[in-house]
N, C-alpha and C positions, 0 to 999 in steps of 0.2 A: 571313548565318548565322554567318560567322566573327566578325563584330563582336559578336554576341550571346554567342558562346562566350568571346571575349576578355573581354567585360564580366563574365561570370559567373566566369571564372578570376580576374579582378582582385578581384572582391568576395570570393571565397573566400580569396584571399591576404590581404586586409585583415583578415578574421575570424581567419585563422590567426595573423597577427601580433599581434592583440589577445590571443588565447589564450596565445601564447608569452610575452607581457609581463604576463599576469595582469590584463588589463583586462576589465571587466565587459561582457558582451554586451547589446545592446539588444533591444527587441521586434522591430525591423526585421531585426536580425541573425538572430534565432531563426526568423522567418518565412522568410527567405531560405534557411536551412539545410533547412527542410521542403520548400521548393519546388525545390531543386536535386536532381538524381539522383546526385550525387557521394557516395554512401554511404561509400565507403572512406576518403575524406579526412575526413569527419565522424567516422567511427569511429577513425581514427588520432589526431585531435585529442583526442577524448574519452579514448582510451587513455592519451595523454600526461598529461592532467590527472589521471586516476585513479592512474597510477603515482606521480605526485608526491605525491598525497594519502595513498595507502594501500599503495604498493609492489605486490608481487604477491600480497598476502594477500587471500583471499576468505573471508567470514565466513558461518557458519550457526549455528543454535541448535537444541537438542533440545527441541522443543515439541509441543504437542497443541492442535488446534482443538476448541473446544466450542461448542455451540449450545443454549442453554436453551429458546428458543422460536422458532418460525417464524411465529407469529401477528403480523400487522403491519397497522397502520392505513394505511400508505403504499401507493401503487400505481405504483411506479417502472416505466417502460416496459421496462427491460432486465432486471428481476428475475423469476426463475422459482423462487425459494426460498420466498417468502412464501405464507401461507395466511390465510384469514379464520377467525375463531373458529367452531368447529363443522364446518368444511369437512373433507372426507376428507384425512387426512394431517397435519392441524394438531396441534401438540403444545406443551405448556408443562410443563417438568420442574421438580421440586423439587430442592433441593440433594442430598437423599439419593438420588434417582434418577440424578443426574449422577455421584455417587460410584460407583454400580454400574458405569457406563460407564468411568469413569476407572480404576478398580481393575483392569479387564481389560487395560489398556494401560500402566499406570503402571510406572516403574522409578526407582530412586533418583537417577539422573543427569538426570532431566527438569528443565528450567530454567524453562519458561514455559507457561502456559495462555493461549491466544489465543481470546478470547470475543467473538463478534458474534451478532447475532440480530435478530428483528423488533421493531418498536415496538408492543408489546402493551399496549393500554389497558385490558385486562380484569383486570390485576393492579396493585396499588399500587406506588409507587416503592420502598417498604420491601422488597418482594419481591426487587428487584434488589440492594439493599444486603445483605439476608440471604444471598443466594446467594454473593456475594463473601466475606462474613464466614465462611460455612460452609466454602468452599473454602480460605480462608487458614488457618483453624483446623486443618483436616485435613491440608493440605499446606503447612506454613509456609515451606518452603524454595523453593517455586515462585513465580516472579513472575507476577502476574495482569495480563495485558494485555487490557483489556476496554472495550467501549462506545465507539463512534465519536462524533465531535462531533455528528453528527445524532441519535444516541441521547441524548446529554447534553441537547441542545435539547428533545427529546421529554420527557425526565424532568423538565425545568424546567417545561414546560407541564402535565405530569401532576401534579406535586407543588405547584406554585405557588412553588417555591424559585428563587433566582437560580442562574446557572451556577456561581458560586463556591460556593454552599451545596451544590449537587448534587455537585460534584466533591469538596468537602471531606468530605461524608458517605461517599462511595465510597472516598476515600483512607483515611479513618479505619477503614473496614471491611477494607481490605487492597489496594485498587487500586494498582498500581505504575506503569502507563503506559496510554495510549490508543492503539489502532490508528488508522490514517489514513483509514479508509473514510468514506463519506458525503459526500466532497468531490465525487465524480464529475468534472464540469467546473465550475469556479467562474465561471459566467456565468449571469446571470439569463435571458437569451434561451434558453440551453440548458435550464435548469432548468424553464422554462415548457413548452418543446416536449416534454421527456421526462417530463412529469407529476410534477415534483418541487416544485410550488408550495407544498405543505403540509410539505415537508421543510425542514430548516435551510437558510436562504439563504446566499449567499456570505459576507455580512457576519457572520451568526451562526456559521457554521462556523469562520471565522477568529477570531472573538471567543472561542469556546469554547477553542480551542487557546492563544490569548493568555492566557486566564485560567488554564489548566492550567500554562502555563510560569511565570506569575507566582507560582503556588503551589509551584513547585519541581519540577514534573513534566516529564520529557522525553517527547516524543510522536513519532508517525510521521505521514507525509503521503502521500497517494495521488493518482493521477489515473486516471480511467476513460475511456480514449480509443477512438476508432474508430466512433463513432455518427454524430451529425449536427453535431458541433462543427467550427469552422474551425481552420486552423493558428494564426491569430491568437489564438483563444480558448485553445488549448492553451498557447501561450507566455505569454499573460496570466495563466493559471492558475499557471504556474511563477513568474511575477514577483510575484504576490500572496504566494506562499510565501516567496520570496526577501526581500521587504520585511519580512514578519513575522519571519523569521529574523534579519535585521539588527537588529530591535528586541529580540528575546528570546533568541536562540540556543537555542531549545528543541526544534527538530526534529533527530532523530538520523539519519533516512533518508528518502528519497523512493522511492515504489514506483509506477511507471507500469504500470497493468494494462489490457490490451486487452479490449474488450467481447467476450463469448462469444455464439455463435449460440443460437437457441432450442432446438436439438436437435443431438445428436451426428451425426445423419444429414443435417444441413442442408448445402446446397451450399457448396463450398469458397469461393465468391465472397463468402459472408457472414462469413467469418473475416477478421480483420485480418491483413494480409500479414506475412510474415517481414521483408520490407524495411521496412515501417512500424514494426514492433516494435523492430527494431535501431536504426533512425534515432531513434525516440523516446527510447530509453535513452541513446543517445549525446548527443542534444541536451539531454536533462535534465542530464547530467553537465556540459555546457558552460554551460548557463544558471544552474544552481544552484551557484554557486561557493562558497556559504557553508554548504552541507549536506554532511556528511562522506561519506555513503554513498548510492549508487543501488542499488536492489535489482532483480535479475533473478528474477522470481517464476516458478518452474518450473511451477506449476499452470497459468499462462496461456501460457507460452512453449513448454512441452514441454522435455524434458531436453537435447536436442541444441542447440536454439536458445539455451537458457540457457548452454551452454558457450561458444558464439560470443559471446554478450552480455558475457561476462567479459573480452573484449578490445575491447569497445565502450563501456567506461566503468563497468560494473557491478562492485561490490565486495562484494556480498552475494547469497547464493543461497537465502535464507529459512531453512527448517528442516524437520524431519521430519514435522510436521503430524499424522500418523496417518491421519485421514480427513477430507479437505476436502469440504464439501457445497455451498457457494454457487455457485462457478464450475462445479462438475460438474452442478448442477441446471440450469445454463444451457447445457450441452453441451460443457464442456471435455473433451478427449480425453487429457490428461496423467494420470500416476499420481495417486491420491488422497493419497499420502504416500510418503516414502522413508526408508530406514534411515540411520543415521549412516554406515555403510560406503559406501552408495550415494552419499550426498552428497560424501563425501571423494573417491570415485572420480570423480564428475562434475567436481569442481573440479580435481583433479590431472590429469585427462584434458585439461583446457584449458591445461595448463602453468602453473597457479597453485598457491599454497600454501593449503591448507585450514586454516582456523582455527575451532575451536569456540568460541562466545562465549556470554555470557549476554545478557539482554534489552538491557543498556546498553552492549554492545560491549566489556565486559571479557573478556580472552582467557582461556579455560579450558584449551585444549590446541591446540598447533600440530602439524599432521600432516606 
């Protein structure tokens, strides 16, 4: 037993030395970090890396989540947001209908609209272009963060246009950046098991982001963990992102999100543990040495675990959101949104410096 412990301690010491000297961690290093139960050492290492990159600053944005449609041709195993056309609760909003919702919550300091939704084949690609154009014309000072790489791949099939042509049309309409969703786990074994075979493949997801970066767009990257993936698949996912970042420098932030259960009342066993959430945030910070920020998404973590995550490598607490729907449709128990004051309190309560930012991490105000 002592031999095993000594072996693990040596391995951890080797990884710590790599981190100290700025050496890149390998797939084997990442898998070892997942397999060890030494959470505090992993957290300390991630905290050191983050403090070197970002100091004690933790960023947030005053934003609003928008959902134009929940009609979707996909049947992802983990999704409880989607509906079929004509099904009870299905909707597809016009830009004017969305304006009515926005105007109830809008204020002049709002920086970002975060738009995701279903892959709705019952409307043409032009519908999506017109929605963005309408938003940008009505709210010209708000950055539009819209449409995951999986949605771009869907738009390409829907319209017959290339990824580049789809992205250019959306950018011409006012698109500023893409969210990181649709990646889930970048593994074809996982995608087959989770009924994602008709959704953008690993290669397609990466190619869409590569194309966006080549067009001058900075984007976001996510990982949806805690289902059937292996530790190796999680680390490989991070390495795919790291390799693309080496090539393009286009990712601003990585957001590891845990799978939510099917119901708020589901057994606690079905939720990703706090231990795994914190470990994943810390390992992300250690593996993704070329991405500036790791986000602790309070919708998935809850507010108190988000505070702890800020000392485990995270440098972003997301934003005000107003009313999140996708994770809550799947049973998230966190608040649907937070005020600016609540976010500042959350960050300062963790001993960090709260910084309001715009979408592109330009600092608006330091609290």
